[in-house]
N, C-alpha and C positions, 0 to 999 in steps of 0.2 A: 613851374609848368607854364607853357605858353598861354597867353591870354586869349589867343585866337582858336584854342581847342575847346571842345565841350567841357573837359575837366577844368581848364583854365578859367572858363567863364563862370564857374561856380563862385569864384571870388567876387564876382560882380553883384551877387545877390545882396539885398538889403539886410543889414544886421538888426533885425527887428523882432517884434513880439512873437513871430511864428516859431522862434527857436528858444527853447527853455534855457534859462540861466544867463543869457547874454546881458551885459550891462545896459540898463535903461538909457543911460546918457549916450550910448552909441547910436541908438535909434533916434534920440532927440537931435543928434548932430548929423543924422543922415548918412552915417558911415555904412560902407559895404563890408561884407565879411572879410574881404581882402584888406581893406583899409584898417579894420579893427585888428586883424592879425599883425599887420605891419607896425602897430603901436607897441607890440610885445608887452602887453599888460601882465601884471601878476595876478594869478588866479585868486589869491586871497585878499588882495588890497586894490584890485583894479576895477571894482564895481560889479563883479559877477554876483548873481543872486544864488541862493541855495534852494533846492539841491542842485549840484552841478557834477556832471560826470567828467572825469579827466582821463585821458589816454596818454600814457607815458611815452614821450618821444624816444627816449633811450631804449626802453623795453621793446617797443614796436620795431625799431631798427634792428635790435638784436634778434628778434624772432624771425623777421624777414630774411636776415642773413643766414640764420641757422638752417632753416628749411631749404634755402637755395643750396647751401653746402651739402646738406644731407642728401638731397635728390641727386646732385652731381656725383657724389661719392658712390652712390648705389646704382648709378646708371638709369635713373628714373626720369621720365618726363613728368611735369607737374602742372596740374590744372586745379588749383585750390578752389574749394567750394565757396562761391561768392555769396551764398545765402547767409553765411555767418555775419558779414559786415554790410552787404549791399552798398558798398562805398566805392564809387568809381575812382576816387583818389587812391584808395588802397589797392584796387585792381591795377592801376597804373604802376604802383610801386612793386607789386608782385610780378607784373610782366617785365619791368625793368630788372628784376632779380631772376630773370630767366624762365618764368612760367611759360608753358606751352600755350595756355589759354585759361579760361575761367569756367568752372562748373556751375550749372544752374539746376534748379529743381522744378520750376514751373514756368509757363510762358511769360508771365509778367517780368520775371527776373531776366530772361533772355532779351526782352524788349528794352529793359534798362541798359543791359550790356551793349546792345547795338546802338542805342542813343549816344553812348560814350565811346563808340568806335572799336569795341572788342571784335577781333577778327576770327577767333576760334572759341567756340562754345561747345561744351559737353553737357547735354541735358540728361541728368541721371534719373530719368523717368520715361515711361512710355507716353508719347505725345499723340493723343487721339482727339483733341479739340479741333474741330473743323476750322473755326475762326483763326486759331493760332497757326494751323497748318497753312492756311491761305497767306497769312502774314509771312510765315517762314519761306514759302515758295517765292514770294515777292522779293524777300531779302536775298535769297540765293540767286535768283535770276538777275537782280540788279547789281550784284557785287561778285564777280568771279573769284575774288580772293577770300571770300567768307567761307569758313569751314564750320560745319555743324554736324554733331553726332548725337544720337539719342538712343535710348533703350527700346527694345521690343521684348515682351515676355509672353505674348499670346497670339494665336492665329487671328482671333477676332480683332485684336489691336492692329495687327498688320493690315487687315482688310479695311478698317476704318481709316488708317493713314493713307492707304492707296487710293481709296475712294475720294477723300478730301483733296488730295494732291492732284488727282485727275480733274476733279471739278475746278480746281484753281488754275488748271493749265500749266502746271509746273514743268519747267524745261530741264532743270537739274535734279537728279535723284537725291533723296535724303539719305545720308549715311546712317546705318543702324548697327548697333551691337546687340547680340542676344544676351538678355540678363538671366543669369543663373541664380536661383534663390539660394539663400544661405542655409536652408534646411526646412524641414516640415515645420509649419507653425511660424516660420519667419515672415518677413514682410513681403515685398513683391518679388517677382522672378519666376521663371519656369522651373518647376520642381524636379524634373527628371531629365536625364540625357535625351530620352526619346521626345520629351516635350520641347527641349531646346532644338532638336533636329527638326521638329515640325514647324517651329517658328522660323528657323533658317530657311526651310523649303518655301514657306509662304513669302518670305522676303525675296527670295530668288525669283519667284513667280510674279512679283509685283514690279512693273516697269518703272515705278516712281521711287523705288527704294534700292539701296545697295548694301549688302552685308559686308561690314568691315572688321568685325571682331566679336569679342565676348567681354562681359563685364559683370560686376556685382558689388555687393557691400558686405564685407566680412564682419562689420560691427553688429550684424543681425544674426550671427551664428548662435544657435541656442546654447545656453550654459557655456558661453565662450570662455575658453582658456587657450593657452598657447598651442597645445596639441590639436584641439578641435579647429582652431582658426587656421593653422598651417595645413591641416588635412583638407579643409574646404578650399583654400587657395590653390592647393595642388589639383583639386578636382576642376577648378576653373581653368587653370593653365592646360590641363589635360584635354579639356573641352576644345580649347583653341587648337591644340595639336591635332585632335581628331577631325575637326572641321577642315583643317588644312590638308590632312592626309586624304580626306574625301573629295578634295578639289573644290570646296565651297567658296574659296576666295579667288579661284582662277577665273580669268576672263572678265574680271570686273574693273580692270584698269587701275588696280590698287598699287600704291607705292609701299604700303606697310600694312601690317595686321595690328589691330588695336587690342590690347589686353589691359583692362582697367579695374582697379579696386582702390580701397584706401580711405578710411575715415581718420579720426584723430586719436584713436585708441590702440590701433594695431598696425601702424604703418611700418614698424620694424619687421613684422611677419610678412607683410607685402614685399618688402625689400628682400627678405630671405628667399621667398618662393619665386619671385619674379627673376631672381638671379639664376634660377635653375631652369628657366624656359629653354628648351632645346632649339637648335636652328630650325626655322620653318622655311617655307618657300619664299618668304619675303621678310624684310626686317620687321622687328616687333616694336611698336610704340608701347612702352611699359608706363602706363599713365596712372599716377597717384593723384588722389583728389582731396586730401585733408584740408580742412578750412579753419578749425578753431584755433590753430596755432598762432594766428596773426595777433591775437590779443592774449591768448591763453587765459587762465583764470586762477582764482584762489580756492577752488573747490573741486568740482567734478573732474575736470581735466588735469588738475594738479595731481590727483590720485591715479588717473588712468593713463597719463602720457607714456608712450613707449620709452621716452628718455629715462624713466625710472628703471627700466630694464637694461638700457644700454647707456649708463651715465658717462662712459668714455666718449660718447659722441656729442655731448653737450647737454644743455638744459634750457628749456623755455622759461620765460619770465612773465609773471602776471602783469599785464599792462594797464588794467582798469583800476581806478579807485573812485568810488562815489562819495562825494563830500556832502554831508547833511548837517543841519544846525539843530542844536538842542533848543526846543521851543517850549518845553514843559519839564519841570522837575518836581512832581507833586509829592513824592516821598523820598526818603534816603535810599530806598530800594528800587526806585523806578524813575525812568526818564523817557521822553518821547522826542524823536527827531522828525524833521519835516520832509522826509523822503518815504516813499511807500511802493506799492506794487506798480504804480505808474512810472517809476523811476528805476527800480532795481529788479534784476532777475530773481525769481523765487521758485521756479519749477524744479530745480535740482539742488536745493539747499538755500537756507537763509543767508543773508549777508553776514559778514564777520567784521566786528569792530576791531580795527587795527591800530589806529592812532587818534589822538585828540589834539586839535590846535586850540590853544588857550585864547579865549576872546580878549583877555586883558593884556597879555604879553606877546601874543603871536608865536609863542614857542610850541613846538610839536613834540609830544611825548607818547609812549606806548599807551594803548587803551586798557590799562590794567584794571581788572575787576569789572569790566563792562561786557555784557553779553546781549546780543540781539535775540529776542525771544519770539518775535512775530512781526507781521506786516499788515497794516491796513492799506486802503487805497493811497492815502497821502501821509501816513505816519509809520515810523519804525518804533516798535516796542522794545525797550531796553531795560534789562535787569542790571542793578549795580550792587556790589558788595561794599564792605567797609573800606577796602583799599582804593575804591574808585574816586578820582577827582574829576568832577563833572558839574558844570553849572549852565544855566540858561545862557545862550549866546555862543557857547563853544561849538566848534566844528568837529565832527567825527568823521574820520576817513574809513570807509567800509570796503572790504574786499568782497568780490562777487563771484558767483559760480554760474557757469554756462554762458559763454560769449554770445551765442546766437540770440538769446533773449535779453541780453544787455543792449546790444547794438540797436535792436528794433524799437526800443523805447526812446531813442534820442535821434532827432533829425540832424543835429549839428553838435559835434563833440570837440571840445578844446583839446588840442595836442599840446601837452605840457612838459617842459623840461624839468629836470630834477630840482632846480632852484625855484620852481613855481611860475616861470615865465611861459606864457601862452605863445607858442610859435606859429600855430596854424589852427585851422578848423577842419574837421573831417565830416563831410556831408553824407548822409545815408538816404536810401530810396526804398522803403519797405511798402 
């Protein structure tokens, strides 16, 4: 990446104490992150301290390529959800892999994206914060090439958006998709077709907004199974067709109608149903928003990934491994590692002991007889049986569940090749 870009300049940051696990001698030598990466140190012998989170260079590249291919083969545009990694370097690689843009959830995320030059942002939320809308109006007015789309799911929300944009003196309208709820008791979204129509009418009446399509999130379908998810997605696409038939997209200067859905558990259903969208008055931007794929995991998404249902289309690879060190072995049945809730995701399952790196020999072996039983703030509780070979000083490699709450615990993550060579560092902004 070019050093004169915002992403390239990340390499100029000091490799210092702000970032967990970096070698202390790198700070003492005044190295930048880029200079440290250029040394290609080994994760295990290059002075990194534990705990240290490693992102597999090979698995990351595999996952990026797989979703690019999947989207292309199914005629989908792709705006991966950036909340997963909040990493401009990964956004850049996703865009290089053909992504239409990057999805955000809250204004702070959109501000990070813009600071790193993202030109297309899909905000999968209703934006009613007046300060954020003032900022957005300024961004749109200053950059004719910037495209921004957000949800609206209530007349009240539309009124707040319109008032804030008028107060800001906005010159370009904000593009809006009506959010259809995934069902009664689901998360956000207008509940009925009549509610959606009322929101669309309110958007049409607001001079600061422009209706460009419909969207939602199938992952919130109650008691989700294939049948229910497919049925809800067909309701979403029917809503787009109904809006088009009623002329709601006419006269707005649109080049396309946006229909968007897609988390990380049901994107195969999205591909199925979006392929059925009939011809409308304008081309349809079929926008998928899955995000967790970039690192995948060894738990929650390992079990939920659609590739379990369509194995012929490939398989994602878990890219994270958290390395922690045995710091206490008080009994033959118990051990403690020096990683905890500050380092590992735990909201969707405990870490899984996968391998052990022997402190004496450097050999790596399976973590036989070793089970994670709990987490404290800075300790992992481990149970061991008679087959376990584990002593103080050994490193234990842990598989993790839920990428979103792994990334957010680490500001700088080593990108590591299969042989242990650290090839780069991934910066996050949570």
